[in-house]
C-alpha positions as CSV (number, residue, x, y, z in Angstrom):
1,M,-25.7,34.7,-31.8
2,K,-24.4,34.1,-28.3
3,K,-26.4,30.8,-28.0
4,I,-25.1,29.7,-31.4
5,S,-21.5,30.5,-30.4
6,I,-21.8,28.5,-27.1
7,A,-23.3,25.5,-29.1
8,L,-20.4,25.6,-31.5
9,V,-17.9,25.6,-28.6
10,I,-19.6,22.6,-27.1
11,I,-19.6,20.7,-30.4
12,L,-15.9,21.5,-31.0
13,F,-15.0,20.4,-27.4
14,I,-16.8,17.1,-27.9
15,G,-15.3,16.5,-31.3
16,C,-11.7,17.2,-29.9
17,S,-12.1,15.2,-26.7
18,P,-10.2,11.9,-26.6
19,K,-12.2,8.7,-27.0
20,V,-12.7,6.8,-23.7
21,L,-13.5,3.7,-25.7
22,K,-14.4,2.5,-29.2
23,S,-16.3,-0.8,-29.4
24,S,-13.9,-1.9,-32.1
25,W,-11.1,-1.9,-29.6
26,T,-12.7,-4.7,-27.7
27,R,-12.7,-6.9,-30.7
28,E,-9.0,-6.8,-31.2
29,I,-7.2,-10.1,-30.8
30,A,-3.9,-10.2,-28.9
31,P,-0.8,-11.8,-30.4
32,D,0.1,-15.3,-29.1
33,Q,2.8,-13.8,-27.0
34,F,3.9,-10.2,-26.2
35,I,5.8,-8.2,-23.6
36,A,4.3,-5.2,-21.7
37,R,6.6,-2.7,-20.0
38,F,5.5,-1.0,-16.7
39,E,7.0,2.3,-15.8
40,T,6.2,3.0,-12.2
41,S,7.2,5.4,-9.4
42,K,9.3,2.5,-8.0
43,G,11.0,1.6,-11.3
44,T,10.5,-0.3,-14.5
45,F,9.7,-4.0,-15.1
46,D,8.6,-6.2,-17.9
47,V,5.8,-8.7,-18.1
48,E,5.6,-11.6,-20.6
49,V,2.0,-12.5,-21.6
50,E,0.9,-15.6,-23.5
51,R,-2.6,-15.8,-25.0
52,Q,-2.9,-19.6,-24.3
53,W,-2.9,-19.0,-20.6
54,S,-6.2,-17.1,-20.6
55,P,-7.2,-16.0,-24.1
56,K,-10.1,-13.7,-23.2
57,A,-8.2,-12.0,-20.4
58,V,-5.1,-11.6,-22.6
59,D,-7.2,-10.0,-25.3
60,R,-8.6,-7.5,-22.9
61,F,-5.3,-6.7,-21.3
62,Y,-3.7,-6.2,-24.7
63,Q,-6.5,-3.9,-25.7
64,Q,-6.3,-1.8,-22.6
65,V,-2.5,-1.5,-22.7
66,K,-2.6,-0.5,-26.4
67,Y,-5.2,2.2,-25.5
68,H,-3.5,3.4,-22.3
69,F,-6.1,2.2,-19.8
70,Y,-3.6,1.6,-17.0
71,D,-1.6,4.8,-17.5
72,N,-1.7,6.7,-14.1
73,A,-3.1,3.7,-12.3
74,V,-2.4,3.3,-8.5
75,F,-1.2,0.3,-6.5
76,Y,-4.0,0.8,-3.9
77,R,-3.9,-2.6,-2.3
78,V,-0.5,-4.0,-1.5
79,I,-0.5,-6.8,1.1
80,P,3.0,-8.1,2.1
81,N,3.7,-11.6,1.0
82,F,0.4,-11.7,-0.9
83,V,-0.5,-9.3,-3.8
84,A,0.1,-5.9,-5.2
85,Q,-3.2,-4.8,-6.8
86,F,-3.7,-1.8,-9.0
87,G,-6.4,0.0,-11.0
88,S,-7.5,3.2,-12.6
89,S,-9.4,5.9,-10.6
90,D,-11.2,7.1,-13.8
91,T,-14.8,5.9,-13.3
92,T,-15.8,6.9,-16.8
93,K,-13.2,4.7,-18.4
94,I,-13.9,1.8,-16.0
95,K,-17.6,1.9,-16.7
96,A,-17.1,2.0,-20.5
97,W,-14.7,-1.0,-20.5
98,S,-16.8,-2.9,-18.0
99,S,-19.8,-2.8,-20.2
100,F,-17.9,-5.2,-22.6
101,K,-17.8,-8.3,-20.3
102,I,-15.3,-11.0,-20.8
103,P,-16.1,-14.7,-20.0
104,D,-14.7,-16.4,-17.0
105,E,-12.0,-19.0,-17.9
106,K,-10.3,-21.9,-16.2
107,V,-6.9,-21.6,-14.6
108,I,-4.0,-22.8,-16.7
109,L,-1.2,-20.6,-15.4
110,S,-1.0,-20.9,-11.6
111,N,-0.9,-17.9,-9.2
112,T,2.8,-18.2,-8.5
113,K,5.2,-15.4,-7.5
114,G,5.5,-12.8,-10.2
115,T,2.4,-13.7,-12.1
116,L,-0.2,-11.2,-13.3
117,T,-3.9,-11.9,-12.8
118,F,-7.2,-10.0,-13.1
119,A,-9.1,-9.4,-9.9
120,R,-12.8,-10.0,-9.9
121,S,-15.9,-9.9,-7.7
122,T,-18.6,-12.1,-9.3
123,K,-19.2,-13.8,-12.7
124,Q,-17.7,-12.0,-15.7
125,T,-16.2,-9.1,-13.7
126,R,-12.6,-9.4,-14.8
127,G,-11.3,-6.5,-16.8
128,S,-10.5,-3.3,-14.8
129,E,-8.3,-4.3,-11.9
130,L,-5.1,-6.5,-11.8
131,Y,-2.7,-7.9,-9.2
132,F,0.8,-9.2,-9.1
133,N,1.4,-12.2,-6.9
134,L,4.1,-11.4,-4.4
135,E,4.4,-15.0,-3.3
136,D,3.2,-18.4,-4.5
137,N,-0.6,-18.0,-4.0
138,T,-1.6,-21.3,-5.6
139,R,-4.7,-21.6,-3.4
140,L,-6.2,-18.9,-5.6
141,D,-6.2,-21.4,-8.5
142,T,-9.0,-23.4,-7.0
143,L,-10.7,-20.8,-4.7
144,N,-14.4,-20.8,-5.3
145,Y,-15.5,-17.2,-4.8
146,N,-19.0,-16.0,-5.7
147,E,-19.8,-19.0,-7.9
148,V,-16.6,-18.8,-9.9
149,T,-13.6,-21.1,-9.4
150,G,-10.1,-19.8,-9.6
151,F,-8.3,-16.7,-10.7
152,P,-6.5,-17.4,-14.0
153,S,-3.0,-15.8,-14.3
154,F,-2.0,-14.8,-17.8
155,G,1.4,-13.1,-17.5
156,K,4.6,-13.2,-15.5
157,V,7.3,-10.8,-14.6
158,I,10.5,-11.6,-16.6
159,K,12.6,-8.6,-15.7
160,G,12.5,-6.3,-12.6
161,M,10.8,-8.5,-10.1
162,N,12.8,-6.8,-7.4
163,V,10.9,-3.6,-8.4
164,V,7.6,-5.3,-7.9
165,C,8.6,-6.6,-4.5
166,E,9.5,-3.0,-3.4
167,I,6.1,-1.5,-4.2
168,Y,5.0,0.2,-1.0
169,S,3.0,-2.0,1.2
170,G,2.9,-0.1,4.5
171,Y,-0.8,0.8,4.4
172,E,-1.8,-2.8,3.8
173,A,-5.7,-3.0,3.8
174,N,-6.2,0.6,5.2
175,S,-5.9,2.2,1.7
176,V,-8.6,-0.2,0.5
177,K,-11.1,1.1,3.1
178,K,-11.0,4.5,1.4
179,L,-11.6,3.3,-2.2
180,K,-14.7,5.5,-2.4
181,L,-12.5,8.5,-2.0
182,F,-10.1,7.1,-4.6
183,Y,-12.8,7.1,-7.2
184,A,-14.4,10.4,-6.1
185,D,-11.3,12.5,-5.5
186,R,-7.9,10.9,-6.5
187,K,-5.9,13.9,-5.3
188,K,-7.4,13.8,-1.8
189,Y,-7.0,10.0,-1.7
190,L,-3.3,10.3,-2.5
191,E,-2.9,13.0,0.1
192,Q,-4.1,10.5,2.7
193,F,-1.9,7.8,1.3
194,P,1.1,9.7,-0.1
195,K,3.5,6.7,-0.2
196,L,1.4,4.6,-2.6
197,D,3.2,3.8,-5.7
198,T,1.8,4.6,-9.1
199,I,2.1,3.5,-12.7
200,Q,3.2,6.2,-15.1
201,K,2.5,4.1,-18.2
202,V,2.2,0.6,-19.5
203,Y,3.0,-0.1,-23.2
204,L,3.9,-2.9,-25.6
205,I,7.6,-3.4,-26.3
206,H,7.3,-6.7,-28.2
207,E,4.5,-8.4,-30.2
């Protein structure tokens, strides 16, 4: 009886656990235009997104905002006069979403100040980390990095850019050097870098 009871508890736990990802989410198409609101430890700002700027990237961002992927994300790489990059520390969520790759696309919207862009490493690796351009970084439009040219922006801050510019940047690249700790133990990571700003939640306010 004891073994049966334990098994039932496990089944109930799994059944009640929130879904990390449903494959159907990745097939949802974003509206032609929408606004996403970021509530952060520094303040609130709004980002206007247009699908024509990078359709596949916009679809993925829309899906992730809708299903709360970026809630509790951290601005872990903030370089003054360059970018404020953020991402989740939840490796289970990251791995699940990353298994649904999105194609690389050409740059239509330039990396000007206030624009939002997916970071990437190699081919088809956009989709889990994003950055805001803190200055005009137009060289990123044509930069050839790991056999892919350019970083396509797909959104721009339309309200609260002063908040984005105030995101803490004092650690510069030092906080990036400890990213293994960020993914392994978020609490200890933030104890080492207590001034890093975080995102409470991102949500759609207009579709």
